C-alpha positions in Angstrom: 74.1 -70.0 28.1 77.1 -69.8 25.8 78.9 -73.1 25.4 82.4 -73.3 26.5 85.1 -72.9 23.4 86.1 -76.0 21.8 89.5 -76.5 20.4 91.1 -79.3 18.2 94.9 -79.7 18.9 96.9 -81.5 16.0 99.7 -83.6 17.5 102.5 -84.6 15.2 103.9 -87.1 17.5 105.8 -84.6 19.7 106.9 -84.9 23.4 105.7 -81.7 24.2 102.0 -81.8 22.8 100.5 -82.1 26.5 102.5 -79.4 27.7 100.9 -77.1 24.9 97.7 -78.7 25.9 98.2 -77.2 29.5 98.9 -73.8 28.1 95.8 -73.7 26.0 93.8 -74.6 29.1 95.4 -71.8 31.0 95.4 -69.0 28.5 91.7 -70.0 26.8 89.0 -70.0 29.9 87.1 -73.0 30.1 88.1 -74.6 26.9 87.4 -78.1 25.9 90.4 -79.8 24.3 90.5 -82.6 21.7 93.6 -84.1 20.6 94.2 -86.2 17.3 97.3 -87.3 15.6 98.1 -85.6 12.3 97.8 -89.1 10.5 94.8 -90.1 12.3 92.1 -88.7 10.0 92.2 -87.9 6.7 91.5 -84.1 5.8 88.3 -85.3 3.9 87.3 -87.2 7.4 88.4 -84.2 9.4 86.2 -81.7 7.2 82.7 -82.4 8.5 83.8 -81.9 11.8 85.7 -78.4 11.7 82.1 -76.7 12.4 82.3 -78.1 15.7 85.6 -76.3 16.7 86.3 -72.8 17.5 89.6 -73.0 16.7 92.5 -75.6 15.5 95.9 -75.5 17.1 98.8 -77.3 15.1 101.4 -78.3 17.7 105.3 -79.2 17.4 106.7 -82.1 16.0 109.9 -83.9 14.4 110.7 -83.9 10.7 110.0 -81.2 8.1 107.4 -79.2 6.9 107.6 -80.2 3.4 107.5 -83.8 4.0 104.0 -85.1 4.1 104.6 -88.1 6.1 105.5 -85.7 9.2 103.0 -83.2 8.5 99.8 -85.5 7.5 96.6 -83.7 7.3 98.3 -80.3 8.5 99.5 -79.7 4.7 95.9 -79.3 3.8 94.5 -76.9 6.4 96.0 -73.6 4.9 93.9 -74.4 1.4 90.7 -75.2 3.4 87.5 -73.9 1.4 85.9 -70.8 2.7 83.0 -72.9 4.0 85.3 -74.6 6.2 87.5 -72.0 7.4 88.4 -71.6 11.3 91.2 -69.8 13.2 94.1 -71.7 13.3 97.5 -71.2 15.8 101.1 -73.0 14.8 103.8 -73.8 17.0 107.2 -74.3 15.3 106.6 -77.1 12.9 103.0 -75.6 12.5 104.3 -71.9 11.7 107.0 -73.5 9.4 104.0 -75.2 7.3 101.8 -72.2 7.3 104.8 -70.2 5.7 105.7 -72.6 3.2 102.3 -73.2 1.9 102.2 -69.5 0.8 105.7 -69.4 -0.7 108.1 -69.0 2.2 111.4 -70.6 1.9 112.5 -73.5 4.2 116.2 -73.3 5.2 118.4 -75.1 7.6 120.0 -73.0 10.4 123.6 -72.6 10.5 123.8 -73.1 14.2 121.0 -75.2 15.2 118.9 -74.0 18.4 117.8 -76.7 20.7 116.9 -76.0 24.5 118.1 -72.4 24.2 116.5 -69.5 25.8 116.3 -66.5 23.5 115.1 -62.9 23.6 112.3 -62.6 20.7 112.0 -59.0 19.3 108.4 -58.2 18.6 106.3 -55.4 17.0 103.7 -54.9 19.8 100.8 -55.4 18.0 98.5 -58.5 16.8 99.8 -61.5 18.7 102.0 -59.5 20.7 99.4 -56.4 21.4 100.2 -55.5 25.4 102.9 -58.1 25.6 106.4 -57.1 27.0 109.9 -58.9 26.9 109.5 -62.3 25.5 112.1 -64.9 26.8 111.2 -68.1 25.1 112.7 -71.5 24.4 113.7 -72.5 21.0 114.0 -75.9 19.5 114.5 -75.9 16.0 117.0 -76.7 13.4 114.9 -75.3 10.4 113.5 -71.9 9.8 111.6 -70.2 7.3 112.6 -67.2 5.0 109.3 -65.3 4.7 110.5 -62.7 1.9 109.0 -64.8 -1.2 105.6 -64.9 0.6 105.4 -61.4 1.8 102.0 -61.2 -0.3 100.6 -63.6 2.2 102.6 -63.8 5.1 103.1 -60.8 7.6 106.3 -61.3 10.1 105.3 -60.3 13.7 108.6 -61.0 15.4 112.2 -62.3 14.9 115.1 -63.6 16.7 118.4 -61.9 16.5 121.1 -64.7 15.9 124.1 -62.3 14.9 126.5 -63.7 12.7 125.7 -67.3 13.3 121.9 -67.6 11.8 121.3 -63.7 11.2 117.4 -62.9 11.7 115.2 -65.6 12.1 111.5 -65.4 11.8 109.8 -66.2 15.3 106.2 -65.2 14.4 103.8 -64.4 11.9 100.2 -64.3 10.5 98.5 -64.5 7.2 97.2 -61.3 5.9 93.9 -62.1 4.9 92.9 -65.3 6.5 92.9 -66.3 10.4 96.1 -68.1 10.5 98.8 -67.4 13.3 102.0 -68.9 14.4 105.0 -68.8 16.5 108.5 -70.4 15.8 109.5 -70.8 19.5 107.7 -72.9 22.0 105.6 -71.0 24.1 104.8 -74.1 26.4 108.1 -74.7 27.6 108.9 -74.3 31.3 111.5 -71.8 30.5 109.2 -69.6 28.4 108.1 -66.5 30.4 104.6 -65.5 31.0 104.7 -64.2 27.5 104.0 -67.7 26.2 100.3 -67.4 27.8 100.0 -64.1 26.7 100.6 -64.8 22.9 98.1 -67.8 23.2 95.7 -65.6 25.0 95.8 -62.7 22.2 95.7 -65.6 19.6 92.2 -66.6 21.4 90.8 -62.8 21.3 91.8 -62.3 17.7 90.3 -65.8 16.8 87.0 -64.7 18.4 87.0 -61.2 16.8 87.3 -63.1 13.5 84.8 -65.6 14.1 82.2 -62.9 15.3 82.7 -60.8 12.2 82.5 -63.5 9.8 79.3 -64.8 11.7 80.8 -68.0 12.2 78.9 -70.3 14.4 80.0 -73.2 16.5 77.8 -76.5 15.8 77.5 -79.6 18.3 79.8 -82.4 17.8 78.4 -85.0 15.8 77.9 -88.6 17.2 80.6 -90.1 15.2 83.5 -87.6 16.2 86.1 -89.6 17.8 89.6 -88.8 18.6 92.5 -90.7 20.1 92.4 -88.7 23.1 89.9 -85.8 24.8 89.7 -84.0 27.8 88.6 -81.0 29.6 90.3 -78.5 32.0 91.9 -80.5 34.8 91.4 -83.7 33.8 93.3 -86.7 32.3 93.8 -87.2 28.7 93.9 -90.9 28.5 91.8 -93.8 30.0 93.1 -95.4 33.2 94.5 -99.1 33.0 92.2 -100.1 35.6 88.6 -99.1 34.6 86.7 -97.2 37.1 84.0 -99.7 37.6 86.6 -102.5 38.4 88.4 -100.3 40.7 85.3 -99.7 42.9 84.3 -103.6 42.9 85.8 -106.4 44.6 85.7 -108.7 41.9 88.0 -109.1 38.8 86.1 -111.1 36.1 88.7 -110.5 33.4 91.1 -112.7 35.2 90.6 -116.4 35.2 91.8 -118.3 38.3 95.2 -119.9 37.4 96.5 -123.2 39.3 99.8 -121.3 40.0 97.9 -118.5 41.8 95.6 -120.6 43.6 95.6 -118.6 46.8 92.9 -116.4 45.5 89.2 -117.3 45.0 88.5 -117.1 41.5 87.8 -113.5 40.6 87.6 -112.3 44.0 90.0 -109.7 45.3 91.0 -109.9 48.9 92.4 -107.3 51.6 95.6 -108.4 53.1 96.7 -107.3 56.6 100.2 -106.5 56.9 102.2 -108.0 59.8 104.7 -105.9 60.9 107.6 -106.1 63.6 109.5 -102.9 64.3 113.0 -103.1 65.3 114.3 -99.4 66.5 118.0 -98.5 65.8 119.1 -102.1 64.5 120.6 -100.7 61.3 123.0 -98.7 63.1 124.7 -102.0 64.0 123.7 -104.1 61.3 125.1 -103.1 58.1 122.7 -103.7 54.9 125.0 -106.2 53.3 125.6 -108.3 56.6 121.7 -108.1 57.1 121.2 -109.5 53.5 123.8 -112.4 54.2 122.1 -113.3 57.5 118.9 -113.7 55.3 120.6 -116.2 53.0 121.7 -113.9 49.7 124.5 -116.6 49.1 124.5 -120.2 49.3 128.2 -120.5 49.9 128.5 -124.4 49.9 127.1 -124.7 46.5 129.0 -124.7 43.1 128.4 -122.6 40.2 125.6 -120.5 39.5 123.6 -121.8 42.4 125.6 -119.9 44.9 123.5 -116.8 43.5 120.4 -117.5 45.2 117.0 -115.6 43.9 116.9 -112.5 45.9 116.1 -108.8 45.9 117.7 -105.9 47.3 116.7 -102.1 46.5 119.8 -100.2 48.4 119.8 -96.8 49.3 123.4 -96.5 49.9 123.9 -93.0 49.7 122.1 -89.9 50.2 119.6 -88.5 49.0 118.3 -92.1 49.3 116.8 -93.3 52.6 115.1 -96.7 52.5 116.5 -100.0 51.9 114.3 -102.8 50.7 115.0 -106.5 51.1 112.6 -108.7 49.2 113.0 -112.4 50.4 112.3 -114.7 47.5 111.3 -118.3 48.4 110.7 -121.1 46.3 107.0 -120.6 46.8 107.2 -116.8 46.0 105.2 -116.2 42.6 107.4 -115.1 39.7 105.9 -113.2 36.7 107.8 -113.2 33.4 106.7 -111.4 29.9 108.6 -110.9 27.0 107.0 -108.6 24.5 105.4 -110.2 21.9 104.4 -113.1 23.6 100.7 -113.9 23.9 100.8 -114.7 27.7 102.5 -113.9 31.1 104.2 -116.5 32.5 103.6 -117.4 36.3 106.0 -119.7 38.3 105.6 -121.0 41.8 108.4 -123.4 42.8 108.0 -126.3 40.3 104.5 -125.2 39.2 104.3 -123.2 36.1 101.4 -121.7 34.3 100.4 -118.6 32.2 97.4 -116.1 31.4 96.8 -114.8 27.9 97.5 -110.7 27.8 98.1 -110.2 24.1 99.8 -106.8 24.5 97.9 -105.5 27.6 100.6 -106.4 29.8 100.3 -103.2 31.9 96.4 -103.8 32.4 97.0 -107.5 33.4 99.5 -106.2 36.5 97.0 -103.7 37.2 94.4 -106.1 37.9 96.8 -108.3 39.4 97.7 -105.8 42.1 94.0 -104.6 42.5 93.5 -108.2 43.9 96.0 -107.9 46.1 95.5 -104.5 48.2 97.1 -104.5 51.6 96.4 -102.3 54.7 97.6 -102.0 58.1 101.5 -101.5 57.5 103.7 -99.0 59.2 102.9 -95.8 57.6 106.8 -94.9 57.7 107.8 -97.9 55.7 107.5 -97.3 51.9 107.0 -101.0 51.0 104.9 -103.6 52.7 105.2 -106.2 50.2 104.2 -106.5 46.5 105.8 -106.5 43.0 109.8 -106.1 43.0 111.9 -106.5 40.0 112.4 -105.0 36.4 111.4 -104.0 33.1 113.7 -103.8 30.2 114.2 -100.8 27.7 112.3 -102.9 25.0 109.3 -102.9 27.3 109.1 -99.3 27.2 109.5 -99.1 23.5 106.7 -101.5 22.8 104.4 -99.1 24.6 105.2 -96.5 22.3 103.8 -98.6 19.3 107.3 -99.2 18.3 108.7 -102.8 17.2 111.3 -103.1 19.9 113.5 -105.4 17.9 113.2 -104.4 14.4 116.8 -105.7 13.7 115.8 -109.2 14.5 114.5 -111.8 12.0 113.1 -115.0 13.0 116.0 -117.0 11.8 119.0 -114.9 12.2 119.6 -112.4 15.0 121.7 -109.7 14.1 123.9 -108.9 17.1 125.5 -110.7 19.8 123.0 -109.3 22.5 120.2 -110.7 20.3 117.5 -113.4 20.7 115.0 -114.7 17.9 111.4 -113.6 18.4 109.6 -115.4 21.2 112.9 -116.4 22.8 115.4 -114.7 25.2 115.4 -113.3 28.5 112.1 -111.9 29.8 111.3 -108.0 29.4 109.1 -108.0 32.5 110.6 -109.8 35.5 108.8 -109.5 38.7 108.1 -111.5 42.0 105.3 -110.8 44.1 107.2 -110.6 47.6 105.2 -111.4 50.5 108.0 -111.3 53.3 110.4 -108.1 53.4 112.7 -106.4 55.6 113.0 -102.6 55.2 115.6 -100.3 56.6 115.5 -96.8 57.5 119.3 -95.4 56.9 118.6 -92.4 58.8 116.9 -93.5 61.8 118.1 -97.2 62.0 114.7 -98.6 62.3 114.2 -101.8 60.8 110.6 -103.2 59.9 110.1 -107.0 59.4 107.1 -107.7 57.2 104.6 -110.2 55.8 101.6 -110.2 53.6 101.1 -113.8 54.8 98.1 -114.7 57.2 99.2 -115.9 60.2 102.8 -115.7 59.4 104.5 -115.7 62.5 107.5 -113.0 62.5 110.3 -112.9 64.8 113.6 -111.2 64.8 115.8 -112.5 62.0 118.2 -115.0 63.1 121.2 -116.5 61.6 121.3 -119.9 60.2 123.8 -122.6 58.5 123.4 -120.1 55.2 124.9 -117.5 57.0 128.1 -119.2 58.3 130.5 -117.6 55.6 134.1 -118.8 55.8 137.2 -116.8 54.5 137.8 -117.4 50.9 140.8 -116.8 48.7 140.2 -115.8 45.0 142.7 -116.1 42.4 143.6 -112.9 40.3 142.3 -113.4 36.8 141.8 -110.6 34.6 138.2 -110.3 33.0 138.0 -110.4 29.3 136.5 -106.5 28.4 135.0 -106.2 24.9 134.4 -102.2 24.9 132.6 -100.3 22.1 135.0 -99.2 19.0 136.0 -95.7 19.6 135.7 -94.7 15.6 132.5 -96.6 15.4 130.8 -94.8 18.4 132.2 -91.1 17.2 130.8 -91.9 13.8 127.3 -92.8 15.3 127.6 -89.3 17.5 128.1 -87.6 13.9 125.4 -89.4 12.5 123.1 -88.3 15.4 124.0 -84.7 14.8 123.2 -85.2 11.5 119.4 -86.0 12.3 119.4 -83.1 14.9 120.2 -80.9 12.1 117.5 -82.3 9.9 114.9 -81.5 12.3 114.3 -85.2 13.3 114.8 -84.6 17.2 116.2 -82.2 19.6 118.4 -84.6 21.4 119.6 -88.1 21.0 120.6 -90.4 23.9 123.2 -92.5 22.2 124.5 -95.7 24.3 126.9 -98.9 23.6 127.5 -101.7 25.7 130.6 -103.4 26.8 130.7 -106.9 27.4 132.7 -108.8 30.1 133.6 -112.3 30.2 134.5 -113.1 33.6 136.6 -116.2 34.1 135.5 -118.5 36.9 138.1 -118.6 39.7 138.2 -121.3 42.3 137.3 -120.2 45.8 138.6 -121.5 49.0 135.5 -122.8 51.1 136.2 -124.2 54.5 132.8 -126.2 53.8 134.6 -128.5 51.0 138.2 -129.3 52.1 138.5 -132.0 49.3 138.0 -129.8 46.5 140.7 -129.1 43.9 143.9 -127.2 44.9 144.5 -123.5 44.0 147.7 -121.8 45.6 148.2 -124.6 48.1 144.3 -124.1 49.5 141.5 -126.3 49.2 138.5 -124.9 47.3 135.4 -125.9 45.5 135.3 -124.7 41.9 132.8 -121.8 41.2 132.3 -118.4 39.8 133.1 -115.0 41.5 129.4 -114.5 42.9 127.0 -111.8 41.9 126.8 -110.8 45.5 130.7 -110.5 45.7 130.4 -108.0 42.6 127.7 -106.0 44.3 129.3 -105.3 47.6 132.6 -104.4 45.8 130.5 -102.0 43.6 128.6 -100.7 46.4 132.1 -99.8 48.4 133.3 -98.2 45.4 130.3 -96.2 44.0 127.9 -96.0 46.5 124.3 -94.7 45.2 120.8 -93.9 46.4 119.2 -96.3 44.0 121.8 -99.3 44.3 120.4 -102.9 43.4 121.0 -106.3 43.6 118.5 -108.4 42.1 118.5 -112.2 40.9 115.3 -113.3 39.6 114.2 -115.7 36.8 117.6 -116.3 35.4 118.5 -112.7 35.4 120.9 -111.1 37.7 121.4 -107.1 37.9 124.1 -105.6 40.3 123.6 -101.4 40.1 124.7 -98.1 41.4 122.1 -96.0 40.2 122.0 -92.6 40.9 118.7 -91.8 39.4 115.0 -92.2 40.4 112.8 -92.2 37.2 109.3 -92.3 39.1 107.9 -92.6 42.5 104.3 -92.1 43.9 102.7 -92.1 47.3 100.7 -94.5 48.9 97.7 -92.3 49.7 95.2 -90.5 47.6 95.5 -88.5 45.5 98.7 -89.9 44.7 101.6 -87.5 44.1 104.2 -88.6 41.3 107.8 -87.5 41.2 110.3 -87.7 38.3 113.8 -86.9 39.0 115.6 -86.6 35.9 119.6 -86.1 35.8 121.8 -84.2 33.0 125.1 -83.0 33.7 127.4 -84.6 36.1 130.7 -83.3 37.6 133.1 -85.9 39.2 134.5 -85.5 42.5 138.5 -86.1 42.7 139.5 -89.2 45.0 140.2 -88.5 48.6 144.0 -89.4 47.5 144.1 -87.3 44.8 146.2 -84.3 44.7 143.7 -82.2 42.8 141.7 -79.6 44.7 138.4 -80.8 46.4 135.3 -80.2 44.3 132.8 -77.6 45.9 129.2 -76.9 45.5 130.2 -73.5 44.0 132.7 -74.9 41.6 130.2 -77.8 40.4 127.3 -75.2 39.8 129.5 -73.2 37.6 130.6 -76.0 35.4 127.2 -77.5 35.2 125.2 -74.2 34.6 126.2 -74.1 31.0 124.1 -73.7 28.0 124.9 -77.1 26.7 124.2 -78.6 30.3 121.0 -76.7 30.9 119.5 -77.4 27.4 120.0 -81.2 28.2 118.4 -80.7 31.2 115.5 -78.8 29.9 114.6 -80.8 27.1 114.0 -83.9 29.4 112.0 -81.7 31.9 109.8 -80.4 29.2 109.2 -84.1 27.8 108.7 -85.4 31.3 106.1 -82.6 32.0 104.4 -83.8 28.6 104.4 -87.3 29.9 103.2 -86.2 33.4 100.5 -83.8 32.0 98.6 -86.8 30.3 97.2 -87.9 33.6 97.9 -85.3 36.1 96.5 -82.6 34.4 97.0 -79.0 35.7 98.7 -80.3 38.9 102.1 -80.8 37.2 104.8 -78.5 38.4 108.4 -78.3 38.4 109.7 -78.0 41.9 113.3 -78.0 41.2 114.9 -76.5 38.0 118.6 -76.9 37.3 119.4 -77.9 40.9 122.8 -79.0 41.8 122.7 -81.9 44.0 125.6 -83.6 45.9 126.1 -87.4 45.9 128.9 -89.5 47.3 131.1 -89.1 44.3 129.8 -86.4 41.9 127.7 -83.4 41.8 124.7 -83.3 39.2 122.4 -81.3 37.7 118.8 -82.3 38.8 115.4 -81.3 38.2 112.0 -82.4 39.9 108.6 -82.7 38.2 105.7 -83.5 40.6 102.0 -83.7 39.9 98.9 -85.8 41.3 97.0 -88.4 39.4 92.9 -87.7 39.7 91.4 -89.1 42.5 88.3 -90.3 40.9 88.3 -92.7 37.5 90.6 -95.6 38.8 93.9 -93.6 38.1 97.0 -94.5 39.9 100.8 -94.0 39.9 101.4 -97.0 37.7 99.2 -95.6 34.7 102.0 -92.9 34.8 104.6 -95.3 35.0 103.1 -97.5 31.8 102.9 -94.4 29.6 106.1 -92.7 30.5 108.3 -95.5 29.3 111.0 -95.7 28.1 112.7 -93.4 30.4 112.9 -90.0 28.4 116.1 -89.4 29.8 117.4 -92.5 27.8 115.9 -92.0 24.7 116.0 -87.8 23.7 112.9 -85.9 22.5 110.6 -86.1 20.8 110.7 -89.7 22.3 109.1 -91.6 19.6 111.1 -90.6 16.5 114.2 -90.5 18.9 113.9 -93.9 19.7 113.4 -95.2 16.0 116.6 -93.2 15.1 118.4 -94.6 18.0 117.6 -98.1 17.1 119.0 -97.4 13.5 122.2 -96.0 15.0 122.5 -98.6 17.9 121.4 -101.6 15.8 121.0 -103.8 18.9 118.8 -104.4 22.0 119.5 -102.4 25.1 117.7 -105.1 27.2 118.0 -104.4 31.1 120.1 -101.3 30.6 118.1 -98.1 30.1 115.2 -99.9 31.7 113.8 -99.4 35.3 114.0 -101.3 38.5 111.9 -100.9 41.6 108.9 -101.8 43.5 105.1 -101.6 43.1 103.7 -101.9 46.8 100.6 -103.7 47.6 99.7 -100.7 49.8 99.6 -98.6 46.5 103.0 -96.6 46.5 105.9 -97.4 44.0 109.2 -96.2 43.2 111.2 -96.9 40.3 115.1 -96.2 39.4 116.6 -95.9 35.8 119.0 -98.7 35.3 122.4 -96.9 34.5 126.0 -97.4 36.4 125.1 -101.1 36.5 125.9 -104.7 35.1 123.6 -107.5 34.3 123.7 -110.9 32.9 121.8 -113.8 32.0 122.0 -117.5 33.0 120.8 -118.9 29.4 123.8 -117.3 27.9 126.9 -119.3 26.6 129.5 -119.6 29.5 131.2 -122.4 27.9 135.0 -122.0 26.9 138.1 -121.5 28.7 140.4 -118.1 28.8 143.3 -118.6 26.7 145.6 -116.7 29.3 144.3 -118.9 32.3 145.0 -122.4 33.1 142.3 -125.2 33.2 142.9 -125.7 36.9 141.6 -121.6 37.6 138.9 -121.5 34.9 135.9 -123.6 34.5 133.9 -121.2 32.1 132.7 -117.6 31.8 130.1 -115.4 33.1 129.1 -112.8 30.4 128.0 -109.6 32.1 127.0 -106.5 30.0 127.6 -102.8 31.2 125.9 -100.0 29.2 126.9 -96.3 28.8 126.0 -93.3 26.7 125.1 -89.8 26.8 122.6 -87.1 25.6 124.0 -85.9 21.9 123.0 -82.5 21.2 124.0 -80.0 18.4 126.5 -78.6 20.8 128.3 -81.8 21.6 131.8 -82.6 20.8 132.1 -86.0 19.7 135.6 -86.6 21.4 134.1 -85.0 24.4 131.1 -87.3 24.2 133.4 -90.5 23.8 135.1 -89.7 27.0 131.6 -88.9 29.0 130.5 -92.4 27.9 133.9 -94.1 28.9 133.8 -92.3 32.1 130.6 -93.3 33.0 131.2 -97.0 31.9 134.5 -97.0 34.1 132.5 -96.2 37.1 131.1 -99.7 37.1 134.0 -101.5 34.9 136.6 -100.7 37.4 134.8 -103.2 39.9 135.2 -105.9 37.6 139.0 -105.1 36.9 139.7 -104.6 40.6 138.4 -108.0 41.5 
């Protein structure tokens, strides 16, 4: 029996590589794919193994084909000795490298093409034999003029860019060697079926060449090893939880910890969820009031102790449905970790401990949750208990193999946002919630749940903590330090220079606003002997984070609103965007919902005509908005293809959805992780951070560029917040339209414009905002967009 074809795909650190892998599996029957980074092996190390491959595919990537650091071993493929010659197919960077190797001239496009769908003119032969109309996506700022390479390179297709770029080479082949390439991206979701047809034609041509030359494929040698391998329909990366561990009831790699002493050392336990169902309760008990009944604030205390630890993941607007209240008690297990630390910190009440994890924090979390599996909860409830909290942007950056804080030194942090290595707020900030309340905002059903054994559950009752008296707040204006407009616009222009040089297709530039909120005196009947403000008694304390959250919730209701106070970090958020969710039962279906493109509704009091779905669709379906969304959709498909294989599908593309205050351009990407092998939704989560919506594409190079441009940590902003249920499900949103603060930051000093009787210090809050910079971006428009996003949250502070 003939062995299945074996193809080697060279990855140049692109964010579309696994989309190309999926296309190869679709177009080449029974293919076994192996993937290697372009700098993982030298050409000398690769040569002995080439005889084991039927063909080699050179994928796209950032940078320039004439820069050795960007192409690695690719530059040597075109000069292979005849004894090692094999068919090669190049995409984008691959085509450019092929052409300049034989004398083609590399040039910059006058008008960059990133995320644009274009008609491709071809000659109907060779790669395009039997191929009809080609509508293909272009991601490039560089191109090749093949005229000087006419002796070796035969053009096969062109794009007519008219007065902007003229005729641009889109496909070519070598006249005597088995080398082919295309400039456009056949793997993009918006390239038509001609993408697969061209790849299939390459395989036919490659097979004919191999047969005519008598080339035979030999078995792989025992010492062959690549960073990722896979066959049809399988994942390309190993699971966080090894298959042997996922099928056993023991976890020998995790020693017992005194802080985590409720578990027998090394043994998993299955927890039976206790549930009390209260139909229709939510129709008469609003979410904020329910939180107050559960003690979200301690009104009788001063300073920050008024903000007790609490977790609310709130669906305050459609299309959100479930609101989750995580009750955090002194005995609740807290888990914190800062990138670069050798151990994860565990805290339960006054007890603290830690476990060494090195850099394997995700594996540690996977094993931790494996030992706390829950069953028997209400099937309709998305969360039965488990981990609730956040991961910072830097936690995701570290997973790319990038230093998340390159601008810091051990002795001199270089930014107001910075902390020296080994110090500062955690990048992973979680609580293992055992008691929770879930509210179905559609049906009004409330589930009161516990993971504790023999935990008596009864209907929640008000106690002394819920007696909220009326309060008087003085009107004190916050001190707001916004980004400098000239500096931000200069960064936009620098970002576009990177785009023009081929370093990225899209860069999500952000900036943070610092808000110093003076601490007003608040009248509390519980303390009538406190100082006098405006003739009323009161105790000196800050405007609480809970007060801010309620104001933000009322002003900007959102499907992924958040109130989280945990381990010294406070987050109040009104995010409209889900990052990733996955279902409870196998096969776990993952969903990502990227949003790029927003049209704001005028307020009800405005004299402007109302914004309709038809008008919003017309405004959002422009080349710029669709290109921004498409680039992220293709990036997310790549991230999901690594684990969900051939099940990945785009179930919604460029859909316009109506939210409470805006219309947005939304796409939906879904896929199922393999049932076998120990995979779960958290494997996708760990390998998809930071969110591509907040970086651009290709992700790794874009993150590195953004670090250079921004020069500061993003911290909580651009990270994710959500839950990982002990029953197996998970749901995380992107932290945008939000504000956060840290308890350990300096809050001393006084507002020069406020009297000592009305100000006891400051709370320092941060609000991040930004936008996707593309070649089509107008710097002033991008500043306006950033400012609009910023003010959606900032107005809450200004209205206090």
